[in-house]
C-alpha positions in Angstrom: 147.9 -169.2 -155.5 145.1 -169.9 -153.0 141.8 -171.5 -154.1 139.9 -168.3 -153.9 142.4 -166.4 -156.0 142.1 -166.1 -159.8 144.1 -164.6 -162.6 142.2 -161.8 -164.5 143.4 -161.1 -168.0 142.3 -158.6 -170.6 142.5 -158.8 -174.4 144.4 -156.6 -176.9 142.6 -156.5 -180.2 145.5 -157.3 -182.6 143.3 -158.9 -185.2 141.0 -156.0 -186.2 138.4 -156.9 -183.5 137.5 -153.6 -181.9 134.2 -151.8 -182.4 131.9 -149.3 -180.9 129.1 -150.9 -183.0 129.7 -154.6 -183.9 130.1 -155.1 -187.7 130.8 -151.4 -188.3 134.5 -150.8 -188.8 135.8 -147.7 -187.2 139.2 -146.4 -188.5 140.0 -145.1 -185.1 139.7 -148.7 -183.7 141.5 -150.6 -186.4 144.5 -152.7 -185.2 147.6 -150.7 -185.1 150.6 -150.6 -182.8 149.4 -147.4 -181.2 145.8 -148.5 -180.7 146.6 -151.9 -179.3 149.3 -150.5 -177.0 146.7 -148.1 -175.6 144.5 -151.1 -174.7 147.5 -152.8 -173.1 148.5 -149.8 -171.0 144.9 -149.2 -170.0 144.7 -152.8 -168.8 148.0 -152.5 -166.8 146.9 -149.2 -165.2 143.6 -150.9 -164.3 145.3 -153.7 -162.4 144.8 -156.7 -164.7 147.2 -159.6 -164.2 147.7 -160.7 -167.8 146.9 -159.7 -171.4 146.0 -162.0 -174.3 147.7 -161.1 -177.6 145.7 -163.0 -180.2 147.2 -164.3 -183.5 145.7 -164.0 -187.0 147.2 -164.3 -190.5 145.0 -162.2 -192.7 143.9 -159.8 -189.9 145.8 -157.4 -187.7 149.4 -157.2 -186.7 152.0 -159.8 -185.6 151.7 -161.1 -182.1 155.4 -161.6 -181.2 156.6 -158.4 -182.9 153.9 -156.4 -181.0 154.8 -158.2 -177.7 158.5 -157.3 -178.1 157.8 -153.7 -178.8 155.4 -153.5 -175.9 157.6 -155.2 -173.3 159.6 -152.1 -172.2 156.3 -150.2 -171.5 155.0 -152.8 -169.0 156.1 -152.8 -165.4 153.9 -155.5 -163.9 151.4 -157.2 -166.2 152.1 -160.5 -167.9 151.6 -161.2 -171.6 149.8 -164.2 -173.0 151.2 -164.4 -176.5 149.3 -166.6 -179.0 151.1 -168.7 -181.6 149.7 -170.9 -184.4 151.4 -174.2 -184.6 153.2 -174.7 -187.8 153.8 -171.0 -188.6 157.2 -171.1 -186.9 159.8 -173.8 -186.8 159.6 -175.0 -183.2 163.3 -174.5 -182.2 163.1 -170.9 -183.5 159.8 -170.5 -181.6 161.5 -171.6 -178.4 164.2 -169.0 -178.9 161.6 -166.3 -179.6 159.7 -167.3 -176.4 162.9 -167.3 -174.3 164.0 -163.9 -175.6 160.6 -162.3 -175.1 160.4 -163.8 -171.6 163.7 -162.1 -170.8 162.4 -158.8 -172.1 159.4 -159.1 -169.8 161.4 -160.1 -166.8 159.9 -163.6 -166.7 156.2 -162.5 -167.3 155.4 -164.5 -170.4 152.8 -167.2 -171.0 152.0 -168.8 -174.4 148.6 -169.5 -176.0 149.0 -172.5 -178.3 146.6 -172.4 -181.3 146.0 -175.5 -183.5 144.0 -174.0 -186.4 144.7 -174.5 -190.0 147.4 -172.3 -191.5 146.8 -170.0 -194.5 146.6 -172.1 -197.6 146.5 -175.4 -195.7 143.6 -177.7 -194.8 144.8 -180.5 -192.4 142.5 -183.1 -190.9 141.8 -182.7 -187.2 143.8 -185.7 -186.1 147.1 -184.8 -187.8 146.7 -181.1 -187.0 146.4 -181.8 -183.3 149.1 -184.4 -183.4 151.4 -181.7 -184.8 150.3 -179.4 -181.9 151.2 -182.1 -179.3 154.7 -182.4 -180.9 155.2 -178.6 -180.8 154.2 -178.4 -177.1 156.6 -181.3 -176.3 159.5 -179.7 -178.2 158.9 -176.3 -176.6 158.8 -177.9 -173.1 162.0 -179.9 -173.7 164.1 -177.0 -175.1 162.7 -174.3 -172.7 163.3 -176.6 -169.7 167.0 -176.6 -170.8 167.0 -180.3 -171.8 168.6 -181.8 -174.9 166.1 -182.7 -177.6 165.8 -186.0 -179.4 162.4 -185.9 -181.0 161.2 -188.4 -183.6 157.7 -187.6 -184.5 155.4 -187.5 -187.5 156.0 -183.9 -188.2 159.4 -183.1 -186.7 162.6 -185.2 -186.4 165.0 -183.1 -184.4 168.2 -183.7 -182.3 169.3 -180.5 -180.7 171.2 -179.2 -177.7 169.3 -176.7 -175.6 169.5 -173.2 -176.8 171.9 -170.9 -174.9 169.1 -168.3 -174.5 166.7 -169.4 -171.7 163.7 -168.0 -170.0 164.2 -166.1 -166.7 163.0 -169.2 -164.7 164.9 -171.6 -167.0 161.5 -173.3 -167.4 158.9 -173.4 -170.2 156.2 -170.8 -169.6 152.7 -172.0 -169.0 151.0 -173.2 -172.2 147.4 -172.2 -172.4 145.3 -174.2 -174.9 141.7 -174.7 -175.8 139.5 -176.8 -178.1 136.3 -178.8 -177.7 136.7 -181.6 -180.3 137.8 -185.1 -179.2 141.2 -184.5 -180.8 141.6 -181.1 -179.1 140.7 -182.5 -175.7 143.2 -185.3 -176.0 145.9 -182.8 -177.1 145.2 -180.5 -174.2 145.3 -183.4 -171.7 148.6 -184.5 -173.2 150.6 -181.3 -173.3 148.9 -178.1 -172.1 149.1 -176.5 -168.7 145.9 -174.3 -168.7 142.9 -175.6 -170.6 140.8 -172.7 -171.9 137.1 -172.7 -172.5 134.7 -170.4 -174.3 131.4 -169.3 -172.8 128.8 -172.0 -172.2 126.0 -172.9 -169.8 127.1 -173.4 -166.2 126.4 -177.1 -166.2 128.3 -177.6 -169.4 131.4 -175.8 -168.1 131.2 -178.1 -165.0 131.0 -181.2 -167.3 133.9 -180.1 -169.5 136.1 -179.6 -166.4 135.2 -183.0 -165.1 136.0 -184.6 -168.5 139.3 -182.8 -168.9 140.4 -183.6 -165.3 139.8 -187.3 -166.0 141.7 -187.2 -169.3 144.7 -185.6 -167.7 144.6 -187.9 -164.7 144.9 -190.9 -167.0 148.2 -189.5 -168.1 149.4 -188.7 -164.6 148.9 -185.0 -165.2 146.8 -182.2 -163.7 145.3 -179.3 -165.6 144.4 -175.8 -164.6 141.3 -174.1 -166.1 140.7 -170.8 -167.8 137.5 -169.1 -169.1 137.5 -166.8 -172.1 134.4 -164.5 -172.2 133.4 -160.9 -173.0 131.9 -158.6 -170.4 129.5 -155.7 -170.4 129.3 -154.1 -167.0 127.4 -151.0 -166.1 126.1 -149.4 -162.8 122.7 -151.1 -163.3 121.5 -154.2 -165.1 119.2 -152.1 -167.2 122.1 -149.9 -168.4 124.2 -153.0 -169.1 121.5 -154.5 -171.3 121.0 -151.2 -173.1 124.8 -151.2 -173.8 124.5 -154.7 -175.2 121.6 -153.7 -177.4 123.5 -150.6 -178.6 126.5 -152.7 -179.5 124.3 -154.6 -182.0 122.1 -151.7 -183.1 123.9 -151.2 -186.5 124.7 -154.8 -187.3 123.8 -156.1 -190.7 123.3 -159.9 -190.5 125.1 -160.5 -193.8 128.1 -158.5 -192.6 128.1 -160.4 -189.3 128.1 -163.7 -191.2 131.0 -162.5 -193.4 133.0 -161.5 -190.3 132.5 -165.0 -188.8 133.4 -166.7 -192.1 136.7 -164.9 -192.4 138.2 -166.7 -189.4 140.4 -169.7 -190.1 138.7 -171.7 -187.4 135.1 -170.8 -188.5 134.2 -174.5 -188.9 135.7 -175.8 -185.7 133.7 -177.7 -183.0 134.1 -174.9 -180.6 132.8 -172.3 -183.1 129.8 -174.6 -183.9 129.1 -174.8 -180.2 128.9 -171.0 -179.9 126.4 -171.0 -182.8 124.3 -173.7 -180.9 124.2 -171.4 -177.9 123.0 -168.5 -180.0 120.3 -170.7 -181.5 119.2 -171.9 -178.0 119.0 -168.4 -176.5 115.8 -166.6 -175.7 114.6 -163.8 -177.9 116.8 -161.2 -176.1 119.9 -163.4 -176.7 120.4 -164.6 -173.1 121.0 -168.4 -172.8 121.1 -168.3 -168.9 121.2 -165.6 -166.3 123.5 -162.8 -167.4 125.1 -164.8 -170.2 124.3 -163.0 -173.5 125.1 -164.6 -176.9 124.7 -161.5 -179.1 128.5 -161.0 -179.5 128.7 -164.1 -181.6 126.5 -162.6 -184.3 129.5 -160.7 -185.6 132.4 -162.7 -184.2 133.9 -166.2 -184.8 135.1 -167.9 -181.6 134.3 -166.6 -178.2 130.7 -165.4 -178.8 129.0 -164.5 -175.5 129.3 -161.9 -172.8 128.6 -161.7 -169.1 126.1 -158.7 -168.9 125.0 -157.1 -165.8 125.7 -154.7 -162.9 128.9 -155.1 -160.9 127.4 -157.4 -158.4 125.9 -159.7 -161.0 129.2 -159.9 -163.0 131.2 -160.5 -159.9 128.8 -163.3 -158.8 129.0 -164.9 -162.2 132.8 -165.0 -162.1 132.8 -166.4 -158.6 130.4 -169.1 -159.6 132.8 -170.2 -162.3 135.6 -170.1 -159.7 133.6 -172.5 -157.6 133.8 -175.0 -160.5 137.6 -174.8 -160.7 138.2 -171.9 -163.0 141.5 -170.1 -162.0 142.1 -167.8 -165.0 139.7 -165.4 -166.7 140.5 -163.8 -170.1 138.0 -161.0 -170.6 137.3 -158.5 -173.3 134.6 -155.9 -174.2 133.8 -153.3 -176.8 135.5 -150.9 -177.3 138.3 -152.8 -175.5 140.0 -149.9 -173.8 136.8 -148.3 -172.5 135.4 -151.6 -171.2 138.7 -152.6 -169.6 138.4 -149.3 -167.6 134.8 -150.0 -166.6 135.6 -153.5 -165.4 138.7 -152.4 -163.6 136.7 -149.8 -161.6 133.5 -151.7 -161.0 134.4 -155.4 -160.7 138.1 -156.0 -160.3 138.3 -154.6 -156.8 135.9 -157.3 -155.7 138.1 -160.2 -156.9 141.0 -161.7 -155.0 143.3 -161.9 -158.0 146.9 -162.3 -159.1 149.0 -163.9 -161.9 148.6 -167.6 -162.2 151.6 -169.2 -160.6 
C-alpha cells in the first residue's frame, strides 16, 4: 500500500448501537441478523474496504456467528471481527479464526479487546498481560508453528492446528487502548494500533509515543483511527443533522447507556469524557470534530462533521500523521454509510490494508 492510500472501514452495529435519535431505541434499528446484514451489504455496495464487527456480552448478537453467516454474502469486503480476550480458549479461537478466514477467502482481520469479562474484575496489569499471551498464542498457531507457551494465564504445548488461514499466516491484529498497560501490550503484540477521536496534536503525540515503544522491541506498528462521521452537502446541513441526532436525548438515559458498557471506566473512555468537557458550547473541540456522540455512547465519542470537502480534508490530515486505516460509523449506520460512500469515499485513494 502506498503512503497516500488508506483502508476505509465501516461499522456494523451488532451491539444495539443504532439510532435515528441518540438515546431513543427504535425497534427497526435493534441489532438482529437482518438489520446488521443490511448495514454490511450497504457498506460493501458503497465500496468500503473492511467492516468492524464489534463484540459485546449483554448487548446485541455474537460476532463470530454473525461473521460466519455473513461470509457467503460478501464478494470483496474484508471483515474485522472483534474478540474479547478470555471469552474463548485461545487454541479454539485460533481454529475459529482460521475457519472464518477460509470462508472469507482470506479477507479476515481480528480486533483484540482486553476489557473485563462479564462477572469478572481484573486489574489492568494482569488483564493486559493475558491479552499479550492471547496475541502470542494466536500468532504462533496461525503462523503454523508448534506452540510451547508457559505464561501466567496459559500453559500450552500444542502442534499447529490442521486448519489454517488462506495465507497460512495470522491475520492482522487490530488493538487499542490509552493506559500505560494498554500501550505496552499494543507495542508488544498488535499489528495495527487503533485510536479513538482526539485533538490533532494529541493524535500526533500518541503515534510518536507508540512508534517509540514498538521500536524498543524491534517492531513497527501501523495506525488506525476510529471515529463517527456526519457528512452532508453543506456544513450547515451537517451541523443540523448533528443537532437533530441529539434532539431527543435525555441526559439521564445517555448516562445509563454509557454506564452499561463493560469498559465504561477505562482510560480511553475517560479521555472521551475529557474531550466533551473541553468542547465549546456547540460540542466542537476543534474544527469539524464534534463530541456530542459521546453523550449517549461509551467508547468512541466524537464525529467528524462537515461538508464533503471538510470531511475529506480532515481524513487526509490524519493520513499526514501516519494513519493508514479508518474505521467509520454514523447514525443510522446504513444511511450514513451510503452518504459517506457517495460524498467522500471517491475522494480517497483507498484499499484494504496489506
